[in-house]
C-alpha positions as CSV (number, residue, x, y, z in Angstrom):
1,X,-1.4,-49.4,-12.4
2,X,-2.3,-46.1,-13.6
3,X,-5.8,-45.0,-12.7
4,X,-6.4,-48.8,-11.6
5,X,-10.4,-49.8,-10.1
6,X,-10.1,-52.9,-9.1
7,X,-13.6,-54.7,-8.4
8,X,-15.1,-54.5,-4.9
9,X,-14.9,-58.5,-4.7
10,X,-11.1,-58.4,-6.1
11,X,-10.3,-60.4,-2.8
12,X,-13.0,-62.4,-1.4
13,X,-12.3,-65.5,-0.2
14,X,-8.8,-64.6,0.1
15,X,-6.7,-64.6,3.1
16,X,-4.4,-62.0,3.3
17,X,-1.2,-61.5,5.4
18,X,-0.4,-57.3,6.3
19,X,2.7,-57.0,8.3
20,X,3.4,-53.4,9.7
21,X,-0.6,-52.9,9.4
22,X,-1.1,-50.5,12.3
23,X,-0.4,-47.5,10.6
24,X,1.3,-46.1,7.2
25,X,0.5,-47.9,4.3
26,X,0.4,-50.8,6.0
27,X,-3.2,-50.0,7.7
28,X,-4.3,-48.7,4.8
29,X,-3.5,-51.5,2.7
30,X,-5.3,-54.2,5.5
31,X,-8.4,-52.3,5.4
32,X,-8.7,-51.8,1.8
33,X,-8.0,-55.3,1.3
34,X,-10.8,-55.7,3.5
35,X,-13.3,-53.9,2.3
36,X,-12.6,-55.9,-0.9
37,X,-13.7,-59.2,0.4
38,X,-10.1,-60.8,1.9
39,X,-10.1,-62.1,5.5
40,X,-6.7,-59.9,6.5
41,X,-4.2,-61.2,9.3
42,X,-3.3,-58.1,11.0
43,X,0.8,-58.3,12.5
44,X,2.7,-55.6,13.9
45,X,4.2,-55.8,17.2
46,X,1.5,-53.8,19.5
47,X,-1.6,-55.6,20.5
48,X,-3.9,-52.6,21.5
49,X,-3.1,-51.3,18.2
50,X,-3.6,-54.0,16.6
51,X,-7.2,-54.2,18.4
52,X,-8.1,-50.7,16.9
53,X,-7.9,-51.9,13.3
54,X,-9.6,-54.9,14.1
55,X,-12.4,-52.6,15.2
56,X,-12.4,-50.4,12.1
57,X,-12.2,-53.1,9.7
58,X,-15.8,-54.6,11.5
59,X,-17.4,-51.8,11.6
60,X,-16.6,-51.1,8.0
61,X,-18.4,-54.6,7.2
62,X,-15.6,-56.5,6.1
63,X,-14.7,-59.9,6.2
64,X,-13.8,-60.9,10.1
65,X,-10.0,-60.2,10.4
66,X,-7.5,-61.7,12.5
67,X,-4.6,-60.3,15.1
68,X,-1.1,-61.7,14.9
69,X,0.7,-59.5,17.5
70,X,4.3,-60.1,16.6
71,X,7.5,-58.5,17.0
72,X,9.9,-58.6,14.0
73,X,12.8,-57.6,15.5
74,X,12.4,-60.1,18.0
75,X,10.9,-63.0,16.6
76,X,13.7,-66.3,15.6
77,X,13.0,-68.7,13.2
78,X,11.3,-71.2,15.2
79,X,8.3,-68.4,15.9
80,X,8.1,-67.8,11.9
81,X,7.4,-71.1,11.4
82,X,5.2,-71.4,14.3
83,X,3.1,-68.4,12.6
84,X,2.9,-70.7,9.6
85,X,1.6,-73.4,11.0
86,X,-1.3,-71.6,12.6
87,X,-2.4,-70.0,10.1
88,X,-2.7,-73.3,8.2
89,X,-4.5,-74.9,10.9
90,X,-6.2,-72.2,12.1
91,X,-7.1,-70.6,8.3
92,X,-6.6,-73.5,6.6
93,X,-4.4,-71.1,3.4
94,X,-2.6,-67.7,2.6
95,X,-2.9,-66.1,-0.9
96,X,-1.4,-63.0,-0.2
97,X,1.7,-61.7,1.9
98,X,2.0,-58.1,2.2
99,X,5.7,-56.7,4.0
100,X,4.7,-53.1,4.9
101,X,6.5,-52.8,8.5
102,X,8.9,-50.3,9.1
103,X,12.0,-49.4,11.2
104,X,14.1,-46.5,10.5
105,X,15.0,-45.0,13.9
106,X,17.1,-41.9,12.3
107,X,19.3,-40.4,9.2
108,X,23.1,-40.7,9.7
109,X,26.5,-40.6,8.2
110,X,27.9,-44.3,7.6
111,X,30.9,-42.8,10.2
112,X,28.5,-41.8,13.2
113,X,26.3,-44.7,12.7
114,X,25.7,-47.4,15.3
115,X,26.6,-51.0,15.2
116,X,23.7,-52.3,17.3
117,X,20.7,-50.0,15.2
118,X,22.4,-50.9,11.9
119,X,21.7,-55.3,13.3
120,X,18.0,-54.1,14.4
121,X,17.5,-52.1,10.9
122,X,18.4,-55.2,8.9
123,X,16.7,-57.3,11.4
124,X,13.3,-55.7,10.6
125,X,13.4,-54.5,7.1
126,X,15.6,-57.2,5.6
127,X,15.9,-60.7,7.7
128,X,12.4,-60.8,9.2
129,X,11.0,-60.6,6.1
130,X,13.1,-63.0,4.7
131,X,11.8,-65.2,7.2
132,X,8.2,-65.0,7.3
133,X,8.2,-65.2,3.5
134,X,10.8,-68.3,3.7
135,X,8.0,-70.0,6.7
136,X,5.1,-69.3,4.3
137,X,6.4,-70.7,1.1
138,X,4.5,-73.9,1.2
139,X,1.0,-72.7,2.3
140,X,1.7,-69.8,-0.8
141,X,2.7,-73.0,-3.4
142,X,-0.1,-74.6,-1.6
143,X,-2.9,-71.6,-3.4
144,X,-4.3,-71.1,-7.0
145,X,-2.9,-67.8,-7.1
146,X,-0.3,-65.8,-4.8
147,X,1.0,-62.9,-4.2
148,X,3.8,-61.6,-2.0
149,X,4.8,-58.1,-2.2
150,X,7.8,-56.4,-0.4
151,X,7.3,-52.6,0.2
152,X,10.6,-51.0,-1.1
153,X,11.9,-47.3,-1.4
154,X,13.4,-45.7,-3.4
155,X,16.7,-45.5,-1.5
156,X,16.5,-49.6,-2.1
157,X,17.1,-48.5,-5.8
158,X,19.7,-45.7,-5.7
159,X,21.6,-45.2,-2.9
160,X,21.0,-42.0,-0.5
161,X,23.1,-40.0,1.9
162,X,22.2,-40.7,5.3
163,X,20.5,-43.6,4.7
164,X,22.5,-46.4,5.8
165,X,21.3,-49.3,7.4
166,X,17.3,-48.7,5.5
167,X,18.8,-48.3,2.2
168,X,21.4,-51.6,2.9
169,X,18.1,-53.2,4.1
170,X,15.8,-52.1,1.0
171,X,18.7,-53.2,-1.6
172,X,18.6,-56.3,0.0
173,X,14.8,-56.7,-0.4
174,X,15.2,-56.0,-4.5
175,X,17.6,-59.1,-4.4
176,X,15.3,-61.3,-2.7
177,X,12.4,-59.8,-4.9
178,X,14.3,-61.4,-8.4
179,X,15.9,-64.3,-6.9
180,X,12.2,-65.3,-5.1
181,X,10.2,-64.6,-8.7
182,X,12.9,-66.8,-11.0
183,X,12.4,-69.6,-8.8
184,X,8.7,-69.9,-8.3
185,X,8.6,-68.4,-11.9
186,X,8.2,-72.4,-13.2
187,X,6.8,-74.0,-10.3
188,X,3.9,-72.3,-8.7
189,X,1.5,-69.9,-9.3
190,X,3.3,-67.2,-6.7
191,X,3.6,-64.2,-7.7
192,X,6.6,-61.8,-6.3
193,X,7.1,-57.9,-7.3
194,X,8.5,-55.1,-5.0
195,X,6.5,-52.0,-5.3
196,X,7.9,-48.2,-4.0
197,X,5.2,-46.3,-2.8
198,X,6.7,-43.2,-2.6
199,X,6.9,-40.4,0.4
200,X,4.0,-40.4,2.3
201,X,2.2,-38.5,4.7
202,X,2.9,-40.7,7.7
203,X,4.3,-40.6,11.6
204,X,7.8,-42.7,10.0
205,X,8.2,-39.4,7.3
206,X,7.5,-37.6,10.4
207,X,9.9,-38.6,12.6
208,X,12.6,-37.7,9.7
209,X,11.9,-35.0,8.7
210,X,10.3,-33.1,11.7
211,X,10.6,-29.3,9.5
212,X,8.5,-30.9,6.5
213,X,4.7,-30.1,5.7
214,X,2.9,-33.2,5.4
215,X,0.4,-31.7,4.0
216,X,2.8,-31.4,0.8
217,X,2.1,-35.2,1.1
218,X,-0.2,-37.5,-0.3
219,X,-1.7,-39.9,2.6
220,X,-0.9,-43.9,2.0
221,X,-4.2,-44.4,0.4
222,X,-3.1,-43.2,-3.3
223,X,-0.8,-46.2,-3.0
224,X,-3.4,-48.6,-2.4
225,X,-4.6,-49.0,-5.8
226,X,-1.7,-50.4,-6.4
227,X,-0.8,-52.5,-3.9
228,X,-4.3,-54.1,-4.7
229,X,-3.6,-54.7,-8.9
230,X,-0.7,-56.7,-7.4
231,X,-2.5,-59.1,-4.8
232,X,-5.7,-59.6,-7.3
233,X,-5.7,-62.0,-10.8
234,X,-5.7,-58.1,-12.6
235,X,-1.4,-58.4,-11.8
236,X,-1.5,-62.1,-13.3
237,X,1.6,-62.8,-15.3
238,X,3.5,-60.2,-13.6
239,X,6.7,-61.1,-11.3
240,X,10.0,-60.5,-10.6
241,X,9.2,-56.7,-11.0
242,X,10.3,-53.9,-9.3
243,X,7.5,-51.1,-9.2
244,X,6.6,-47.3,-8.5
245,X,3.1,-46.7,-7.0
246,X,1.5,-44.2,-9.4
247,X,1.0,-40.5,-8.1
248,X,-2.1,-38.6,-8.4
249,X,-2.4,-36.1,-11.0
250,X,-1.3,-32.4,-9.9
251,X,-3.9,-29.4,-11.2
252,X,-2.3,-26.6,-12.4
């Protein structure tokens, strides 16, 4: 992935669903996938903000996207199954699923962690990605080449103090990645990987670290090539991996 330069038509004629598409890494991945030829399904909770990203993609001259307002904290199994049915009926296919939606309300000791927030964090960051992926598996299995990317985090690979439910959820995401990769390895063309984009200059990061200078962090765009590599055929044969997006070189 280091210094990866994707072809301009890397994702031509592909349908890619991106959750958390209105901000941060999700927005950056959605716009980049569209610029490389994909018909992107933009998924997030707030319809108004989806419209903004939709307009940006159209202004880029990219293929027309689709909007999918969806509250991951409230959606149940039947709603996710309905989403998959709609994708099949309206778009006819699904070639990629990128889980970028994230919810981290605060950092807290385990001693003090609010039980309701614990459940909500697990719901958005672990249960919802599982249910959406499960519902979309028939569409993904039907694709000639399909990629599922679970956005991970360093705290899901080695736990750090105060990350509580989010760390637990990301450890679960790593497990789902490994299990699904094994289950699909010999029976389909689906590739399943987790990707840690690293600390980035996002609204979520500012909320959790209000005293940090955001200018010391790279923008989400630096992680985009890694996502594009995993979505396209250049990563053929790569599945079940826990990957980390390369960081830009720092000039001396």
